[in-house]
All heavy atoms as an XYZ file, in Angstrom:
947
protein
N       2.393     -0.611      3.096
C       3.598     -1.176      3.622
C       4.750     -0.517      2.895
O       4.849     -0.626      1.682
C       3.609     -2.676      3.406
C       2.594     -3.394      4.265
S       2.287     -5.067      3.721
C       0.516     -4.989      3.585
N       5.539      0.170      3.650
C       6.642      0.942      3.078
C       7.801      0.925      4.057
O       7.611      1.154      5.248
C       6.182      2.375      2.817
C       7.257      3.340      2.393
C       7.903      2.997      1.067
O       7.217      2.983      0.035
O       9.133      2.724      1.074
N       9.002      0.643      3.562
C      10.160      0.600      4.455
C      11.038      1.845      4.375
O      12.042      1.939      5.057
C      10.988     -0.663      4.212
C      11.446     -0.822      2.777
O      11.181      0.067      1.954
O      12.067     -1.850      2.474
N      10.648      2.816      3.585
C      11.412      4.054      3.465
C      10.714      5.148      4.283
O       9.631      5.603      3.902
C      11.519      4.465      2.003
C      12.340      5.714      1.809
O      12.398      6.592      2.657
N      12.974      5.804      0.646
N      11.322      5.584      5.397
C      10.687      6.606      6.245
C      10.351      7.897      5.501
O       9.342      8.539      5.789
C      11.723      6.862      7.344
C      12.579      5.641      7.360
C      12.602      5.131      5.944
N      11.157      8.285      4.534
C      10.882      9.502      3.772
C       9.608      9.355      2.944
O       8.802     10.291      2.853
C      12.069      9.854      2.883
N       9.409      8.194      2.349
C       8.190      7.952      1.571
C       6.963      7.936      2.482
O       5.906      8.459      2.118
C       8.286      6.640      0.789
C       9.217      6.739     -0.414
O       9.552      7.873     -0.824
O       9.598      5.682     -0.941
N       7.103      7.344      3.650
C       5.986      7.319      4.608
C       5.619      8.743      5.001
O       4.448      9.129      4.985
C       6.345      6.480      5.856
C       6.480      5.005      5.479
C       5.288      6.667      6.954
C       7.082      4.139      6.565
N       6.607      9.529      5.337
C       6.366     10.912      5.741
C       5.714     11.703      4.604
O       4.793     12.490      4.816
C       7.671     11.568      6.182
C       7.496     12.919      6.830
C       8.772     13.471      7.460
N       9.965     13.369      6.643
C      10.943     12.462      6.817
N      10.870     11.580      7.795
N      11.995     12.442      6.032
N       6.160     11.481      3.370
C       5.597     12.161      2.209
C       4.109     11.844      2.071
O       3.290     12.744      1.883
C       6.362     11.754      0.945
C       5.858     12.386     -0.314
C       6.005     13.748     -0.540
C       5.251     11.615     -1.293
C       5.542     14.327     -1.710
C       4.790     12.187     -2.463
C       4.937     13.555     -2.682
N       3.747     10.583      2.191
C       2.341     10.186      2.073
C       1.525     10.778      3.226
O       0.434     11.321      3.009
C       2.193      8.651      2.031
C       0.735      8.236      2.121
C       2.822      8.094      0.755
N       2.039     10.691      4.438
C       1.314     11.229      5.599
C       1.085     12.733      5.460
O      -0.022     13.226      5.718
C       2.082     10.928      6.894
C       2.052      9.469      7.260
C       2.946      9.112      8.436
O       3.868      9.888      8.778
O       2.726      8.027      9.007
N       2.093     13.474      5.033
C       1.942     14.921      4.854
C       0.988     15.239      3.713
O       0.193     16.171      3.799
C       3.305     15.570      4.616
C       4.166     15.597      5.858
C       5.563     16.152      5.617
O       5.845     16.655      4.501
O       6.378     16.076      6.547
N       1.060     14.457      2.647
C       0.159     14.653      1.517
C      -1.290     14.504      1.964
O      -2.137     15.341      1.650
C       0.475     13.645      0.391
O       1.784     13.924     -0.102
C      -0.525     13.723     -0.730
N      -1.571     13.453      2.698
C      -2.934     13.193      3.155
C      -3.388     14.272      4.144
O      -4.502     14.792      4.043
C      -3.049     11.798      3.801
C      -2.693     10.701      2.796
C      -4.432     11.571      4.392
C      -3.491     10.674      1.528
N      -2.519     14.632      5.088
C      -2.924     15.617      6.093
C      -3.155     17.000      5.481
O      -3.939     17.785      6.011
C      -1.907     15.698      7.232
O      -0.711     16.284      6.776
N      -2.517     17.306      4.363
C      -2.702     18.597      3.699
C      -3.778     18.565      2.624
O      -3.941     19.531      1.886
C      -1.373     19.062      3.084
C      -0.338     19.385      4.129
O      -0.668     19.852      5.212
N       0.918     19.131      3.808
N      -4.498     17.468      2.536
C      -5.538     17.342      1.512
C      -6.917     17.450      2.156
O      -7.049     17.528      3.367
C      -5.414     15.981      0.806
O      -5.891     14.949      1.649
N      -7.916     17.411      1.317
C      -9.298     17.417      1.814
C      -9.816     15.996      2.051
O     -10.970     15.818      2.435
C     -10.209     18.133      0.811
O     -10.203     17.429     -0.423
N      -8.957     15.000      1.860
C      -9.365     13.617      2.051
C      -9.608     13.330      3.530
O      -8.870     13.797      4.386
C      -8.289     12.656      1.541
C      -7.990     12.702      0.053
C      -6.806     11.809     -0.263
C      -9.192     12.310     -0.769
N     -10.630     12.552      3.806
C     -10.900     12.113      5.174
C     -10.373     10.696      5.313
O     -11.120      9.719      5.256
C     -12.390     12.199      5.463
C     -12.900     13.636      5.449
C     -14.364     13.739      5.802
O     -14.899     12.833      6.473
O     -14.963     14.743      5.397
N      -9.056     10.612      5.467
C      -8.353      9.343      5.470
C      -7.420      9.304      6.677
O      -6.771     10.287      7.002
C      -7.513      9.188      4.170
C      -6.673      7.947      4.203
C      -8.403      9.201      2.950
N      -7.353      8.153      7.319
C      -6.384      7.931      8.377
C      -5.296      7.031      7.819
O      -5.588      5.990      7.234
C      -7.036      7.246      9.605
O      -8.090      8.084     10.069
C      -6.027      7.018     10.706
N      -4.055      7.442      7.977
C      -2.930      6.670      7.467
C      -2.320      5.866      8.606
O      -2.022      6.398      9.667
C      -1.850      7.596      6.860
C      -0.635      6.788      6.418
C      -2.419      8.397      5.709
N      -2.164      4.577      8.367
C      -1.431      3.693      9.272
C      -0.281      3.146      8.439
O      -0.496      2.698      7.316
C      -2.299      2.516      9.747
C      -3.509      2.930     10.505
N      -3.500      3.174     11.858
C      -4.778      3.151     10.101
C      -4.708      3.510     12.263
N      -5.496      3.513     11.206
N       0.909      3.183      8.980
C       2.033      2.676      8.201
C       2.790      1.617      8.982
O       2.880      1.667     10.212
C       2.982      3.818      7.815
O       3.527      4.426      8.962
N       3.299      0.659      8.249
C       4.168     -0.371      8.799
C       5.346     -0.495      7.846
O       5.227     -0.210      6.659
C       3.449     -1.734      8.968
C       2.348     -1.644     10.018
C       2.884     -2.216      7.652
N       6.493     -0.920      8.381
C       7.692     -0.917      7.556
C       8.198     -2.307      7.174
O       9.209     -2.418      6.498
C       8.807     -0.142      8.261
O       9.085     -0.719      9.511
N       7.491     -3.340      7.598
C       7.883     -4.688      7.188
C       6.673     -5.432      6.645
O       5.534     -5.130      6.996
C       8.476     -5.503      8.359
O       7.440     -5.768      9.310
C       9.638     -4.779      9.017
N       6.948     -6.424      5.835
C       5.849     -7.217      5.287
C       5.135     -7.991      6.381
O       3.903     -8.100      6.378
C       6.361     -8.164      4.209
O       7.343     -9.027      4.752
N       5.877     -8.503      7.351
C       5.257     -9.261      8.442
C       4.302     -8.369      9.225
O       3.165     -8.783      9.536
C       6.323     -9.838      9.366
N       4.719     -7.140      9.530
C       3.837     -6.214     10.249
C       2.629     -5.857      9.392
O       1.511     -5.741      9.902
C       4.602     -4.954     10.650
N       2.829     -5.700      8.104
C       1.717     -5.381      7.208
C       0.676     -6.482      7.163
O      -0.527     -6.227      7.231
N       1.137     -7.701      7.050
C       0.215     -8.837      7.031
C      -0.503     -8.946      8.373
O      -1.720     -9.152      8.427
C       0.944    -10.142      6.653
C       0.043    -11.345      6.830
C       1.465    -10.052      5.210
N       0.230     -8.768      9.468
C      -0.402     -8.790     10.794
C      -1.419     -7.664     10.927
O      -2.494     -7.850     11.501
C       0.638     -8.673     11.907
C       1.399     -9.969     12.141
O       0.993    -11.020     11.598
O       2.412     -9.922     12.869
N      -1.101     -6.487     10.404
C      -2.032     -5.360     10.474
C      -3.338     -5.705      9.761
O      -4.422     -5.531     10.309
C      -1.405     -4.104      9.863
C      -2.242     -2.869     10.049
C      -1.973     -1.991     11.072
C      -3.305     -2.594      9.199
C      -2.754     -0.853     11.258
C      -4.094     -1.476      9.368
C      -3.819     -0.592     10.408
N      -3.234     -6.174      8.535
C      -4.439     -6.497      7.767
C      -5.230     -7.619      8.442
O      -6.458     -7.567      8.502
C      -4.091     -6.856      6.308
C      -5.318     -7.334      5.550
C      -3.470     -5.642      5.593
N      -4.536     -8.605      8.990
C      -5.205     -9.707      9.692
C      -5.671     -9.312     11.099
O      -6.338    -10.104     11.757
C      -4.261    -10.920      9.807
C      -4.167    -11.727      8.567
N      -3.211    -11.495      7.616
C      -4.884    -12.776      8.118
C      -3.352    -12.370      6.627
N      -4.364    -13.152      6.904
N      -5.285     -8.130     11.549
C      -5.649     -7.626     12.878
C      -5.234     -8.608     13.974
O      -6.015     -9.004     14.821
C      -7.153     -7.322     12.962
C      -7.579     -6.242     11.993
C      -9.073     -6.115     11.879
O      -9.752     -7.080     11.523
N      -9.583     -4.940     12.185
N      -3.960     -8.952     13.956
C      -3.438     -9.885     14.952
C      -2.188     -9.318     15.604
O      -1.582     -8.376     15.102
C      -3.192    -11.253     14.335
C      -2.153    -11.272     13.261
C      -2.025    -12.648     12.611
N      -1.042    -12.588     11.554
C      -1.071    -13.325     10.475
N      -2.022    -14.212     10.301
N      -0.147    -13.217      9.557
N      -1.802     -9.929     16.729
C      -0.632     -9.454     17.463
C      -0.857     -8.044     17.966
O      -1.934     -7.711     18.448
N       0.145     -7.196     17.815
C       0.033     -5.820     18.300
C      -1.020     -5.004     17.552
O      -1.385     -3.907     17.977
C       1.382     -5.110     18.218
C       1.858     -4.849     16.793
C       3.198     -4.154     16.728
O       3.259     -2.931     16.949
O       4.190     -4.858     16.473
N      -1.542     -5.530     16.462
C      -2.525     -4.820     15.649
C      -3.956     -5.341     15.820
O      -4.834     -5.031     15.037
C      -2.134     -4.888     14.165
C      -0.754     -4.374     13.898
C       0.277     -5.250     13.588
C      -0.471     -3.023     13.990
C       1.566     -4.776     13.344
C       0.813     -2.542     13.753
C       1.832     -3.424     13.426
N      -4.203     -6.123     16.841
C      -5.525     -6.745     16.981
C      -6.652     -5.730     17.191
O      -7.798     -6.023     16.914
C      -5.525     -7.804     18.070
C      -5.397     -7.306     19.470
C      -5.462     -8.463     20.487
N      -4.632     -8.162     21.635
C      -3.357     -8.470     21.765
N      -2.757     -9.140     20.829
N      -2.680     -8.129     22.827
N      -6.332     -4.517     17.657
C      -7.366     -3.515     17.902
C      -7.457     -2.433     16.826
O      -8.170     -1.455     17.000
C      -7.132     -2.853     19.272
C      -7.286     -3.848     20.410
O      -8.142     -4.752     20.301
O      -6.539     -3.735     21.394
N      -6.750     -2.606     15.718
C      -6.804     -1.608     14.649
C      -7.976     -1.919     13.716
O      -8.401     -3.075     13.611
C      -5.489     -1.545     13.839
C      -4.316     -1.189     14.722
C      -5.243     -2.826     13.075
N      -8.493     -0.912     13.051
C      -9.569     -1.184     12.082
C      -9.011     -1.850     10.820
O      -7.840     -1.665     10.486
C     -10.101      0.208     11.761
C      -8.948      1.124     12.013
C      -8.174      0.505     13.151
N      -9.854     -2.609     10.171
C      -9.443     -3.190      8.894
C      -9.195     -2.038      7.910
O      -9.996     -1.102      7.848
C     -10.535     -4.113      8.348
C     -10.133     -4.778      7.042
C     -11.185     -5.734      6.534
O     -11.129     -6.922      6.898
O     -12.071     -5.282      5.788
N      -8.122     -2.103      7.159
C      -7.848     -1.003      6.220
C      -8.859     -0.970      5.079
O      -9.415     -1.997      4.683
C      -6.445     -1.316      5.706
C      -6.239     -2.758      5.947
C      -7.090     -3.126      7.128
N      -9.078      0.238      4.571
C      -9.939      0.428      3.406
C      -9.149      0.352      2.110
O      -9.711      0.207      1.036
C     -10.629      1.791      3.484
C     -11.570      1.882      4.668
O     -12.326      0.919      4.913
O     -11.544      2.915      5.360
N      -7.826      0.487      2.230
C      -6.935      0.505      1.077
C      -5.532      0.144      1.560
O      -5.125      0.585      2.634
C      -6.924      1.909      0.456
C      -5.907      2.229     -0.623
C      -6.159      1.416     -1.884
C      -5.946      3.720     -0.948
N      -4.813     -0.647      0.778
C      -3.432     -0.999      1.121
C      -2.518     -0.502      0.007
O      -2.722     -0.838     -1.167
C      -3.256     -2.529      1.289
C      -1.782     -2.895      1.433
C      -4.063     -3.036      2.473
N      -1.532      0.320      0.398
C      -0.431      0.683     -0.486
C       0.705     -0.266     -0.147
O       1.094     -0.376      1.017
C       0.051      2.117     -0.238
C      -0.786      3.174     -0.896
C      -1.600      3.992     -0.141
C      -0.733      3.365     -2.263
C      -2.357      4.985     -0.729
C      -1.490      4.353     -2.865
C      -2.302      5.168     -2.104
N       1.246     -0.947     -1.146
C       2.317     -1.913     -0.936
C       3.518     -1.551     -1.790
O       3.439     -1.529     -3.019
C       1.825     -3.320     -1.310
C       2.874     -4.427     -1.385
C       3.530     -4.651     -0.024
C       2.255     -5.711     -1.911
N       4.633     -1.264     -1.131
C       5.890     -1.063     -1.847
C       6.363     -2.445     -2.296
O       6.589     -3.332     -1.468
C       6.916     -0.405     -0.921
C       8.272     -0.183     -1.594
O       8.445     -0.581     -2.766
O       9.149      0.375     -0.945
N       6.485     -2.630     -3.581
C       6.846     -3.934     -4.125
C       8.243     -4.371     -3.701
O       8.538     -5.548     -3.589
C       6.751     -3.911     -5.649
C       6.958     -5.245     -6.279
C       8.042     -5.665     -6.995
C       6.071     -6.355     -6.224
N       7.873     -6.963     -7.392
C       6.670     -7.403     -6.939
C       4.828     -6.564     -5.650
C       6.059     -8.642     -7.089
C       4.217     -7.803     -5.795
C       4.836     -8.828     -6.509
N       9.107     -3.402     -3.429
C      10.506     -3.706     -3.139
C      10.838     -3.534     -1.662
O      11.742     -2.792     -1.301
C      11.418     -2.815     -3.994
C      11.172     -3.012     -5.459
O      11.218     -4.121     -5.951
N      10.880     -1.948     -6.158
N      10.130     -4.216     -0.802
C      10.447     -4.181      0.622
C      11.793     -4.863      0.843
O      12.132     -5.823      0.147
C       9.356     -4.885      1.424
C       7.986     -4.218      1.417
C       6.940     -5.154      2.009
C       8.019     -2.905      2.178
N      12.541     -4.391      1.834
C      13.885     -4.934      2.072
C      13.881     -6.393      2.508
O      14.717     -7.166      2.105
C      14.599     -4.099      3.138
C      15.084     -2.805      2.619
C      15.848     -2.040      3.680
N      15.567     -0.633      3.429
C      15.170      0.217      4.333
N      15.047     -0.139      5.579
N      14.911      1.455      4.007
N      12.969     -6.778      3.372
C      13.014     -8.117      3.956
C      12.343     -9.193      3.103
O      12.563    -10.374      3.312
C      12.360     -8.098      5.332
C      13.099     -7.208      6.300
C      12.351     -7.084      7.607
O      11.149     -7.316      7.672
N      13.060     -6.725      8.660
N      11.519     -8.791      2.175
C      10.799     -9.762      1.360
C      10.317     -9.068      0.100
O      10.504     -7.878     -0.070
C       9.611    -10.361      2.148
O       9.029    -11.410      1.368
C       8.555     -9.323      2.446
N       9.679     -9.805     -0.753
C       9.118     -9.187     -1.950
C       7.645     -8.892     -1.729
O       6.994     -9.477     -0.860
C       9.225    -10.136     -3.159
O       8.380    -11.262     -2.943
C      10.653    -10.566     -3.390
N       7.136     -7.998     -2.522
C       5.711     -7.706     -2.477
C       4.882     -8.941     -2.796
O       3.760     -9.093     -2.329
N       5.457     -9.829     -3.574
C       4.732    -11.043     -3.950
C       4.355    -11.865     -2.721
O       3.256    -12.415     -2.645
C       5.559    -11.884     -4.913
C       4.796    -13.073     -5.446
C       5.543    -13.783     -6.551
O       6.729    -13.472     -6.809
O       4.930    -14.662     -7.173
N       5.247    -11.935     -1.738
C       4.937    -12.670     -0.504
C       3.733    -12.059      0.203
O       2.881    -12.767      0.723
C       6.139    -12.666      0.440
C       7.319    -13.444     -0.117
O       7.108    -14.358     -0.934
O       8.458    -13.127      0.272
N       3.673    -10.734      0.223
C       2.556    -10.043      0.867
C       1.266    -10.294      0.091
O       0.229    -10.605      0.679
C       2.834     -8.537      0.988
C       1.627     -7.806      1.563
C       4.073     -8.293      1.841
N       1.322    -10.170     -1.224
C       0.131    -10.402     -2.053
C      -0.399    -11.810     -1.811
O      -1.604    -11.997     -1.629
C       0.443    -10.174     -3.553
C      -0.705    -10.645     -4.424
C       0.742     -8.697     -3.802
N       0.475    -12.787     -1.763
C       0.038    -14.169     -1.537
C      -0.588    -14.331     -0.156
O      -1.553    -15.076      0.005
C       1.209    -15.129     -1.726
C       1.609    -15.244     -3.174
S       3.086    -16.235     -3.547
C       3.320    -17.295     -2.191
N      -0.065    -13.620      0.841
C      -0.594    -13.727      2.199
C      -1.961    -13.058      2.341
O      -2.721    -13.398      3.238
C       0.382    -13.110      3.192
N      -2.280    -12.140      1.449
C      -3.531    -11.391      1.563
C      -4.586    -11.768      0.532
O      -5.767    -11.483      0.737
C      -3.252     -9.883      1.425
C      -2.321     -9.255      2.435
C      -2.146     -7.775      2.130
C      -2.813     -9.458      3.848
N      -4.182    -12.403     -0.561
C      -5.068    -12.507     -1.711
C      -6.392    -13.227     -1.484
O      -7.408    -12.788     -2.005
C      -4.340    -13.114     -2.900
C      -4.018    -14.582     -2.767
C      -3.300    -15.095     -4.001
O      -3.554    -14.600     -5.104
O      -2.484    -16.008     -3.849
N      -6.447    -14.250     -0.724
C      -7.702    -14.993     -0.606
C      -8.688    -14.317      0.341
O      -9.753    -13.873     -0.066
C      -7.416    -16.417     -0.149
N      -8.305    -14.210      1.582
C      -9.220    -13.703      2.605
C      -9.466    -12.196      2.518
O     -10.503    -11.712      2.918
C      -8.649    -14.042      3.985
C      -9.565    -13.694      5.128
C      -8.980    -14.103      6.467
O      -7.956    -14.813      6.518
O      -9.558    -13.692      7.470
N      -8.512    -11.465      1.969
C      -8.617    -10.008      1.976
C      -8.692     -9.408      0.575
O      -8.352     -8.246      0.375
C      -7.452     -9.403      2.769
C      -7.500     -9.813      4.210
C      -6.718    -10.857      4.674
C      -8.357     -9.184      5.094
C      -6.776    -11.256      5.999
C      -8.432     -9.577      6.416
C      -7.639    -10.612      6.870
N      -9.188    -10.161     -0.369
C      -9.300     -9.674     -1.740
C     -10.261     -8.489     -1.850
O     -10.206     -7.730     -2.815
C      -9.747    -10.805     -2.661
N     -11.128     -8.321     -0.857
C     -12.086     -7.208     -0.884
C     -11.437     -5.869     -0.542
O     -12.031     -4.820     -0.772
C     -13.240     -7.474      0.094
C     -12.803     -7.553      1.525
N     -12.197     -8.681      2.045
C     -12.846     -6.648      2.529
C     -11.899     -8.448      3.325
N     -12.284     -7.230      3.637
N     -10.216     -5.876     -0.023
C      -9.508     -4.638      0.297
C      -8.713     -4.215     -0.936
O      -7.875     -4.973     -1.422
C      -8.547     -4.827      1.491
C      -9.323     -5.236      2.739
C      -7.766     -3.537      1.750
C      -8.440     -5.600      3.928
N      -8.968     -3.019     -1.456
C      -8.209     -2.569     -2.624
C      -6.705     -2.546     -2.337
O      -6.269     -2.128     -1.269
C      -8.736     -1.154     -2.868
C     -10.081     -1.127     -2.223
C      -9.975     -2.045     -1.034
N      -5.938     -3.014     -3.306
C      -4.491     -3.115     -3.181
C      -3.826     -2.309     -4.291
O      -4.128     -2.509     -5.470
C      -4.050     -4.577     -3.275
C      -2.555     -4.847     -3.312
C      -1.887     -4.407     -2.003
C      -2.287     -6.328     -3.585
N      -2.941     -1.397     -3.890
C      -2.166     -0.610     -4.836
C      -0.701     -0.998     -4.653
O      -0.146     -0.842     -3.564
C      -2.340      0.910     -4.594
C      -1.453      1.699     -5.539
C      -3.802      1.312     -4.753
N      -0.104     -1.545     -5.694
C       1.308     -1.921     -5.658
C       2.106     -0.776     -6.265
O       1.829     -0.323     -7.376
C       1.556     -3.226     -6.441
C       0.830     -4.388     -5.756
C       3.053     -3.500     -6.554
C       0.895     -5.697     -6.515
N       3.102     -0.311     -5.490
C       3.942      0.811     -5.909
C       5.401      0.382     -5.995
O       5.842     -0.480     -5.251
C       3.848      1.946     -4.885
C       2.469      2.524     -4.619
C       2.517      3.437     -3.407
C       1.977      3.277     -5.836
N       6.138      1.027     -6.884
C       7.577      0.822     -6.961
C       8.222      2.085     -7.482
O       7.557      2.929     -8.084
C       7.935     -0.364     -7.876
O       9.332     -0.629     -7.762
C       7.581     -0.093     -9.308
N       9.495      2.212     -7.227
C      10.243      3.351     -7.741
C      10.677      3.149     -9.182
O      11.129      4.074     -9.835
N      10.522      1.941     -9.692
C      11.023      1.637    -11.033
C      10.030      0.785    -11.810
O       9.751     -0.349    -11.444
C      12.349      0.887    -10.924
O      12.690      0.296    -12.140
N       9.525      1.335    -12.894
C       8.605      0.576    -13.738
C       9.311     -0.635    -14.354
O       8.735     -1.701    -14.492
C       8.027      1.471    -14.827
C       6.867      0.845    -15.544
C       6.131      1.841    -16.388
C       4.861      1.210    -16.894
N       3.924      2.168    -17.415
N      10.575     -0.480    -14.688
C      11.345     -1.598    -15.246
C      11.419     -2.741    -14.238
O      11.345     -3.917    -14.612
C      12.742     -1.143    -15.640
N      11.573     -2.412    -12.952
C      11.621     -3.439    -11.895
C      10.296     -4.190    -11.828
O      10.260     -5.407    -11.668
C      11.954     -2.777    -10.561
C      11.958     -3.724     -9.391
C      13.265     -4.464     -9.279
C      13.321     -5.200     -7.947
N      13.796     -6.540     -8.090
N       9.188     -3.460    -11.948
C       7.880     -4.106    -11.946
C       7.777     -5.124    -13.078
O       7.317     -6.243    -12.884
C       6.760     -3.074    -12.109
C       6.434     -2.192    -10.928
C       5.405     -1.141    -11.321
C       5.915     -3.016     -9.765
N       8.192     -4.715    -14.248
C       8.119     -5.598    -15.407
C       9.066     -6.788    -15.258
O       8.703     -7.922    -15.566
C       8.415     -4.806    -16.682
C       7.326     -3.790    -16.982
C       7.705     -2.785    -18.056
O       8.820     -2.865    -18.610
O       6.869     -1.911    -18.333
N      10.263     -6.548    -14.745
C      11.243     -7.622    -14.572
C      10.785     -8.639    -13.530
O      11.040     -9.832    -13.658
C      12.604     -7.049    -14.173
N      10.100     -8.171    -12.504
C       9.619     -9.058    -11.440
C       8.293     -9.732    -11.776
O       7.799    -10.539    -11.004
C       9.444     -8.280    -10.130
C      10.764     -7.938     -9.485
O      11.809     -8.449     -9.935
O      10.745     -7.163     -8.507
N       7.717     -9.388    -12.923
C       6.423     -9.954    -13.327
C       5.379     -9.770    -12.222
O       4.780    -10.723    -11.733
C       6.556    -11.433    -13.704
C       7.597    -11.685    -14.740
N       7.446    -11.311    -16.045
C       8.837    -12.232    -14.647
C       8.539    -11.635    -16.734
N       9.401    -12.196    -15.912
N       5.200     -8.517    -11.832
C       4.246     -8.186    -10.783
C       2.863     -8.715    -11.161
O       2.413     -8.524    -12.287
C       4.200     -6.657    -10.561
C       3.123     -6.290     -9.570
C       5.547     -6.178    -10.073
N       2.201     -9.381    -10.225
C       0.886     -9.967    -10.514
C      -0.212     -8.910    -10.543
O      -0.992     -8.760     -9.613
C       0.691    -10.941     -9.347
C       1.441    -10.298     -8.222
C       2.630     -9.635     -8.864
N      -0.283     -8.162    -11.631
C      -1.222     -7.051    -11.708
C      -2.671     -7.504    -11.599
O      -3.533     -6.740    -11.175
C      -1.010     -6.252    -12.994
O      -1.176     -7.085    -14.118
N      -2.958     -8.744    -11.934
C      -4.328     -9.242    -11.828
C      -4.786     -9.308    -10.378
O      -5.968     -9.322    -10.095
C      -4.452    -10.611    -12.489
N      -3.849     -9.353     -9.443
C      -4.185     -9.462     -8.027
C      -4.201     -8.100     -7.336
O      -4.430     -8.020     -6.148
C      -3.198    -10.391     -7.327
C      -3.291    -11.799     -7.888
C      -2.277    -12.703     -7.275
C      -2.404    -14.083     -7.913
N      -1.426    -15.012     -7.447
N      -3.948     -7.037     -8.075
C      -3.930     -5.694     -7.514
C      -4.949     -4.827     -8.236
O      -5.270     -5.063     -9.401
C      -2.545     -5.084     -7.656
N      -5.444     -3.841     -7.540
C      -6.370     -2.901     -8.161
C      -5.628     -1.883     -9.022
O      -6.180     -1.328     -9.956
C      -7.192     -2.190     -7.081
C      -8.096     -3.176     -6.370
O      -7.641     -3.810     -5.400
O      -9.236     -3.348     -6.815
N      -4.353     -1.660     -8.680
C      -3.521     -0.754     -9.442
C      -2.067     -1.124     -9.202
O      -1.675     -1.403     -8.073
C      -3.770      0.697     -8.996
C      -2.952      1.784     -9.685
C      -3.286      1.869    -11.179
C      -3.201      3.135     -9.021
N      -1.279     -1.114    -10.270
C       0.166     -1.315    -10.186
C       0.786     -0.121    -10.893
O       0.514      0.123    -12.062
C       0.608     -2.630    -10.876
C       2.113     -2.760    -10.853
C      -0.060     -3.828    -10.236
N       1.621      0.635    -10.155
C       2.158      1.860    -10.731
C       3.461      2.271    -10.052
O       3.809      1.755     -8.998
C       1.121      3.005    -10.612
O       1.572      4.141    -11.339
C       0.865      3.377     -9.163
N       4.147      3.202    -10.682
C       5.319      3.789    -10.055
C       4.869      4.705     -8.928
O       3.771      5.264     -8.973
C       6.124      4.600    -11.070
C       6.835      3.735    -12.089
C       7.674      4.546    -13.051
O       8.774      4.956    -12.648
O       7.222      4.766    -14.180
N       5.723      4.864     -7.922
C       5.402      5.765     -6.812
C       5.258      7.181     -7.354
O       6.118      7.649     -8.099
C       6.515      5.757     -5.759
C       6.590      4.498     -4.970
C       7.710      4.608     -3.946
C       7.862      3.303     -3.196
N       8.958      3.357     -2.220
N       4.184      7.841     -6.982
C       4.050      9.237     -7.406
C       5.177     10.085     -6.824
O       5.649      9.836     -5.718
C       2.701      9.661     -6.806
C       1.951      8.386     -6.599
C       3.012      7.362     -6.267
N       5.591     11.070     -7.579
C       6.646     11.964     -7.111
C       6.092     13.300     -6.652
O       6.839     14.154     -6.196
C       7.693     12.206     -8.222
O       7.010     12.708     -9.380
C       8.416     10.913     -8.565
N       4.785     13.476     -6.798
C       4.156     14.702     -6.320
C       2.903     14.326     -5.529
O       2.321     13.259     -5.742
C       3.811     15.638     -7.481
C       2.771     15.042     -8.404
O       1.561     15.151     -8.095
O       3.162     14.460     -9.434
N       2.489     15.190     -4.617
C       1.337     14.873     -3.766
C       0.068     14.541     -4.546
O      -0.693     13.655     -4.155
C       1.152     16.140     -2.926
C       2.483     16.791     -2.921
C       3.110     16.455     -4.243
N      -0.170     15.240     -5.644
C      -1.390     15.000     -6.402
C      -1.483     13.566     -6.916
O      -2.579     13.042     -7.097
C      -1.495     15.972     -7.584
C      -1.768     17.397     -7.123
O      -2.287     17.569     -5.992
O      -1.463     18.332     -7.891
N      -0.352     12.930     -7.127
C      -0.365     11.541     -7.597
C      -1.015     10.608     -6.590
O      -1.818      9.745     -6.955
N      -0.685     10.762     -5.322
C      -1.309      9.929     -4.286
C      -2.790     10.252     -4.127
O      -3.614      9.361     -3.977
C      -0.583     10.088     -2.939
C       0.697      9.312     -2.876
C       1.921      9.931     -3.081
C       0.687      7.940     -2.641
C       3.104      9.213     -3.029
C       1.865      7.212     -2.592
C       3.068      7.858     -2.795
O       4.229      7.132     -2.754
N      -3.127     11.530     -4.194
C      -4.526     11.946     -4.082
C      -5.337     11.332     -5.227
O      -6.429     10.798     -5.023
C      -4.656     13.493     -4.097
C      -3.839     14.123     -2.980
C      -6.112     13.915     -4.057
C      -4.235     13.765     -1.590
N      -4.783     11.374     -6.416
C      -5.464     10.796     -7.584
C      -5.674      9.297     -7.403
O      -6.753      8.776     -7.700
C      -4.647     11.076     -8.866
O      -4.540     12.489     -9.034
C      -5.295     10.446    -10.089
N      -4.665      8.600     -6.915
C      -4.795      7.160     -6.690
C      -5.900      6.873     -5.679
O      -6.775      6.041     -5.912
C      -3.466      6.544     -6.209
C      -2.440      6.542     -7.342
C      -3.683      5.124     -5.673
C      -1.032      6.172     -6.903
N      -5.872      7.564     -4.560
C      -6.880      7.319     -3.519
C      -8.271      7.604     -4.052
O      -9.200      6.819     -3.837
C      -6.570      8.155     -2.262
C      -5.281      7.634     -1.614
C      -7.744      8.108     -1.278
C      -4.732      8.527     -0.526
N      -8.433      8.688     -4.757
C      -9.767      9.029     -5.307
C     -10.215      8.027     -6.368
O     -11.406      7.771     -6.493
C      -9.766     10.446     -5.837
C      -9.766     11.455     -4.701
C     -10.090     12.847     -5.187
N     -10.282     13.710     -4.049
C      -9.728     14.904     -3.904
N      -8.935     15.384     -4.851
N      -9.934     15.621     -2.833
N      -9.290      7.468     -7.129
C      -9.680      6.499     -8.143
C     -10.104      5.172     -7.530
O     -10.954      4.469     -8.066
C      -8.559      6.292     -9.165
O      -7.505      5.550     -8.585
N      -9.505      4.817     -6.379
C      -9.813      3.560     -5.711
C     -11.000      3.728     -4.775
O     -11.830      2.838     -4.620
C      -8.585      3.038     -4.919
C      -7.396      2.823     -5.841
C      -8.924      1.778     -4.140
C      -7.542      1.735     -6.865
N     -11.085      4.883     -4.103
C     -12.162      5.173     -3.148
C     -12.865      6.455     -3.592
O     -12.607      7.533     -3.062
C     -11.583      5.333     -1.750
N     -13.752      6.353     -4.591
C     -14.382      7.537     -5.160
C     -15.123      8.434     -4.162
O     -15.351      9.594     -4.429
C     -15.361      6.974     -6.193
C     -14.871      5.592     -6.469
C     -14.184      5.135     -5.221
N     -15.498      7.905     -3.010
C     -16.203      8.719     -2.033
C     -15.285      9.777     -1.432
O     -15.723     10.670     -0.728
C     -16.774      7.846     -0.915
O     -15.733      7.211     -0.207
N     -13.986      9.673     -1.687
C     -13.041     10.658     -1.188
C     -12.967     11.768     -2.182
O     -12.539     12.733     -2.200
C     -11.664     10.032     -0.956
C     -11.661      9.004      0.143
C     -11.997      9.596      1.485
O     -11.545     10.674      1.858
N     -12.830      8.909      2.226
């Protein structure tokens, strides 16, 4: 879940230029992200994600709202919480216990590849 089109494009290009066999689906609001994971509404025919990247600083809500909406039923889906500012993560008291990884957004393609491989070793 990412609301910055440039960040979405960066991740999509990174994945498409890698050897990873990954399909990227992106949504720009927390409501769409929660609907996507729950496979409801316009997303009822999408596959359940294997990994969720969550921008902690979504414009319409906080990442915490998304984590709470997903934590019980979808705890089996790896969750990576990203932010542009480590200080913001600390100030917001990000619930790292509920995520598989909490980190700053990578600034180079290899950072995303490393994250995906660490969470999904088969890649």
